Structures are given as C-alpha cells and as structure tokens.
N, C-alpha and C positions, 0 to 999 in steps of 0.2 A: 504494500500500500504506500502510495506517494505521500510526501509531507502535506501537499494540498488536500488530499483526500482525508488525511488524519485531522487536519485543521477543520475541514468541513464537517466531519463526523463529530468533532468536539463541540462545535458551535450548535449542531443539531441536538446533541445530547443536553447541552446547557439550556437550549430553548425549550426542550421537552420537560426538563426538570422545573424550569421557571413556570411553565403552563400548569404543571401538576400542582405546585404549591399555590399558584394563583387560584386555580379552581378549588383547591382545598379551602382556602380562605373564603371564597365566594360561597361554598357549601356551608361553612360555619355560620356565615351571616344569614343564610336561608334558614338553617336550623334554629338559630336564635329568634328569627322572625316568627317561626312557627310556635314558639313557646311564650313570647311576650304578649301581654294583653293588648288587643287593639291592632296588632300587626299580623301579617300572614307571610308564610314562606314564599308564596307565589308573588306577592307584592315585591319582596326583596329580590326574587329571581328576575322579575321584569325590570326593576330599577337598576340592577347590575348588568342587564343585557344578556342574561343566560337563559331566559325562560324558553324562547323559541328553540334554540339548539338543544336544550335539555329535553323538551317535549318531542322534538324530531328524533333524537337519539333513542328515546324510550319507545316511541311508537314504531320506529323502523329498526329496532334493535337487531333483528335477525337478518337484515339486509347487508349489514357490515358489522358482524359481531365484535371483531377485534377493535376496530376504530371506536365504536360506540361504547364498548366496555371500558376502554382506557380513558375515554372522555368522562363517562359517568362515575368511574371509580373514585376519583378525588372529590368530586362534587357530593357523592353519596356519603363518603367517609366524613367529609367536613360537616355535612348536614347532621349526621348522627352525633358527632362531637359537639357541635353547636347546640343541638337540642338537649343533649344530656347535661352539658355544663350549664346551660341556661336554666334547666329544670332544677338542678342541684343548688345553684347559686341564687335562684330567683328570690327565695324567701328573705335571705339576708340582704342582698344587694337592692332588690326592689323596695323592700321596706324602708331602707335608708336613703337610697338614691333614685327613687322612682322617676322623679321629674327629669333628672339628668339622663337616665337611660332612654326615656321616651323622646327627649329632644334630640339625642344622638340618632335614633332611628328615624325620626322625622326628617333630619338632615340627609340621611341615606336615601330616603324616598325622594326628596326634592332634588338631590344631586343626580338621581337616575332618570329624571324626567326628559332631559335632552336626548338621551339614548333611546328612551321609550318612544318619544314622539318621532324620532328618526325612523324607527322600525314601524310605527303605526302608519306613517306616510310613505312607506316604501313603494306602494303602488299608486301613489297620488292621494291628494286630500280632496274630499267632497264635503260641502257644507252639511249635507244630510247626515253625516256621521255624528254631528253634534246632538242629534235626536237620541242616539245611543248613549251619549255622555249624560244627557238629562235623565234617561232611563236608569243608567247605572247609579247616578247620584240618588235617585229616588229609592232604589232598592237598598242602597247603603244606609239611607236615612232610617230604615227599619231597625238598624243596629242600635239606634238611640233608644227605641222603645224596648228592645231586648236588654240593653244595658240597664235601663231604669228598673226593669222588672226582675233583674237578677238578684237584687237584695232581698226579695221576698221568698227566694228558694232556699231550702235547707241544704247546706253543704255537706256532702257525704264524707265520712272518715276514710272509707276505702271503697274500691270498685269491685263489683262481682265480675265474673268472667264475661258475661254479655256486655256489660257496661265498658269493660276494658277494651273489648274488640271494637265496640262502637266509637269509643274515644279515639282510638287510633285511626279509624276510618274518617272521622270528622276532621282530625288534624291534617290528614292527607288531602282532603278536599281543598284546603286553603293553599296548598302547593300546586295542585292541578289547575284550580281556577283562581287566578290571582285577584286579590282584593277582598276575598272572603275571610273575615276575621273569625277564625274558628274558636279562638280563646273566649270570645264573647258568647258563642253558642254553648261552650262547656260551662262557663260561668252561669248562664241562664239555667242549664240543667242541674247545676250544683255539683258538677263532676270535676271542675278545674282544680280545686285544692287537693282533692284526693289523687288526681293524676300527678300533680307536682310532688306530693308526699311519697308516692310510689317510687319515683325516681330518686328522691332524696334518701330514702331508706333502702334503696336498691332491692325492691321487691321484684325478683327475677321473673316470677310467674306472670304478674300483672304487666310488667314491661314487655315481656315476650308476647302476651296476648294483644297488647296495643300495637306492637310491631307487626303482628300478623294481620290485624285489622287494617292497618295503614297500607300494607303491601297489597292486599286483595283489592281494596278500594282504589288504590293508585293504578293498578293494572287495568281495572274495570273502566276507569274514567279517562285515562290518558288519551286513548284513541278518539274519544268524543271531543276532547279539548282540542286535539290537533285538527280534527275535521272542522270545528267551529272557527278556529283562527285561520285556517286555510281557505275555507269556503266564504266566510264573511270577515275577511281580514280587517278592513277599516272599521266596520261596525263593532267587531269584537274588541279591538284595541281601544276605541274611543268609549265603549261601554265600560271597560275596565278603568279607563282614565277617570270617568265620573265617579265610579265606585271608590277608586283610590283617593281622590280629593276629599270626598266626604268622610271616608274611613279615617284619613289622617286628621281631619278637622275634629272628629269625635274624640280623639285621644290626646289633643293638645292639653297639657296640664294648665291649671290656673296660673295666670301671670300676675306677679306682684313686683313692684319697682324696688329692687334691692340688688346687692352685689351678686347674688346667686342667679339673677336673671341674665347678667353678663356671662356667667359660667354656662348657663343653659344655651344661650345663643352661640357661644363659642363652640360648644360641643355639636350644635346643629351645623355650624359652618364646617367643622372637621368632618362630620358625617357626609355632608354634601360634597366636599372636596374628594373624599375617599370614593364615594359612589361614582362621581364624574370621572375620576381616574380609572376605576375599574371598567367603566363603559368604554373609555378610550383604549384600554388594553385589550 
C-alpha cells in the first residue's frame, strides 16, 4: 500500500470515528428529550437534523443492512445512554435545576429550526402548508389541558407488566412522531414517576418490559411515519412545526427578573449554538 493510500485510509478512519461519536452525542440528546417533561425525542431528532435519515434507515433497514446498522448503532446507543442517565438523574437535577435544564432544551429546539425549515422546504414552500402549522398548533394546545389535568391523577408507586409495556410504547411514539410530548401523557396517566423510579432503582424486569414495548411500537409505526413524511412532505413538516412551537411554549418556565434569568438565557443560547452546529455537521 502506497503512502497516499495509507494517508487516505487514515483520514477515512478518522472521519468515521468522528461521525460515530457525533451520532452518539446526537442519540444522547434524543434520549434525554424522551425523558424530560414537555420535550420529545422526535423533536430533538428533527432539531438536530437526524430525524429523516434515522427514519429512512429504520424503514429501509434490510435494503442496506451494513450501512444502516452502522448509522443506527451510535444513535441507538446514545439514545439509551441519554434516556437512562436522564431517568436516573432526573429527580435530583430537575428538582434543583428544572428551569435551567428546560431553557437549555428550548435553546436546542430553537437552534435546530434553520435545519428543520431547510428540510421542510426541500421540495419548495407553499402557503397552504401553513394550514398544517395551525392544525399542529391546535393539536399541541390539547397538551395544556392534559397538563392541567395531570395533578388530579394519582401517581403510581410502581408499574405492572401491562403498564410497563404501554409506557415504553408511549415513549417510542414521541420519537417516531416528532412533537408528541409523551412525558405529559405519562404524567396524565400517573405513570411518569413510577417509570422514573424504575430506572433509578434499576428495576430490571420493568425496564426490560418498557424496552420491549418501545421496540414493538417503534417497528409498528416507523413505516407509517416514513410514508407520511414522504407522501405529504411539506404538510407533515409544517404540521410538526406548529406542534413544536406550541409544545415549546407550554414548557417555558416562569420568568422573573433576576440574575438567574441571565443564566437561563445563556444556557438557551448555548443550546441553540450546539443544535445549529450539529445541523451544520
């Protein structure tokens, strides 16, 4: 092998390694989005510019098994790591730094909008797509009613087998269909705290059942999501945009003029910069 070939191979290896760790980080953010109240993994996937390639790789997995496997592997590993770490750390971090975490994720969503709009307008923009935006915003507004009603629901201490399977399926919906805040649904059912506790105490059986429920639901719905975004590309994206805007507005923490507001806004700016950079990469 010549020196030029060796150098080219070295560059290719370095590029592949960089993509692996980049996708691992993206997956971790998606996983965190799946566990944080008001956020969804699908929203983070769209914001970071990986939603469409991820859905394409899943739906067409057997068309190019090797390529799709090595693309999905780091994203999947990162998502599991992000979800697990988020679930374990949620009670301590969110109890103390709830506002800061939410502002960081709001920044991530905002920073991903340029990448999102570029993909939405890939086939051209039509004014009638804004009808879908209004419809998406209207559907997302129902989350406000769901959130207000969640306080009247008794929170379970633990999940039975059927509830664990259903919880996993609900979480996966938020990844397959971006903008759906599954944590609000789980709060409404009174299952959210029990799900977080299962991860915190490493309840292997409950976690395994949630994983099984998530996997089955994911496989069952991913092709329908791909069909929707392929057949009705503009409407689907702009519908998600409306859902996304209202979902983000619903989780904005109360604003008070203090030095902490500067910290919150700084974290939002950091999140926006990171998401924008990921979109470029």
